C-alpha positions, 0 to 999 in steps of 0.5 A: 266113120262119117268123113265128108269134108276130111278125116282130119275133122273126125275125132276118135272121141266126142267133141263139143264145139261152141258156135258163136253167131253174129250179124255183121251187117243187114246182108251178112252173118258170121259163125265162129266155131271154137273148141272148149279151150276157146281155140278157133276151129272154123269160121263161116261167112256169107251173104244171106239176102241174095238169090244164091245165098252163098256161104263159105266155111273156112278153117282157123287159118282162113283156108276155104273148106266148103262153099254152100249155095242155094240152087233156088226153089226146086219143086217149091223147096230150097235146095243147097249144093255144097262144094270143096273149097270155093269151087262150083264145078260138078266134080267138086260137089260133095253133097246136096241138101233139100227140104223133104216137106215144105209144109212142116213146121219143124225144119228137117233136111235130107242130105245126099252125098254125091252119087257114085254113078254119074247118071244117078238123079239126086232127087230119086236117091234116099238121103244119106243123112237127115237133120231135124230141128234147129239150134233154137230150143236145142232141137237140132239133131243129125241122124244116119237114117238107116240105123237111126244113129245120132251123129250130132246135136245141139246140147246148150241153148242160146240166150233169147236176148242175143237173138234180138241183137243177132248175136248168140252162141250155143254148144254142139256135141259131135259124136266120135268119128263124125266129121265136125266140118260137115256138122257145122255146114249143116247147122248153117244150112238148117239155120238159113232154111228155117229163117226162110219160113 
């Protein structure tokens, strides 16, 4: 089981989610995530044109599950830190995300869970997960690298017409016992990182 945000988001079956993205203003994007019955599961909103680039993932009732923010450029790469709820306290850090290779033309991200040992340096730890691509062109995939296990992927492309207006949707397939809130957070980070290129 891959449970990062919570076991309640790990279904024992393959889950398909529909993600609808829209631009609310020049500075804000919003993602709404639905199941195939059109029930709202998550929302993600936040500022995209500020230094900290903070986004908050909420459940269907509006309760904050995660806050995602950039730490800024670290060795010429963007690094994200993701915390429980809206916290920014070190003890609430769940995972960090960084680009392994700034010069790559395809978005890839290394995801490291919070180390168990307090003295462990995030930058020297092998990633626990990796993402490749982005949802444009249905290329986003989330892997567990040690066993090369596919955990989630975009399975349906959005319309290019929607891209012009900043409003489009796509489907994500999340494999059994994989945390869907974790997957959505990584999709949002992958999108934001690819837009910075």
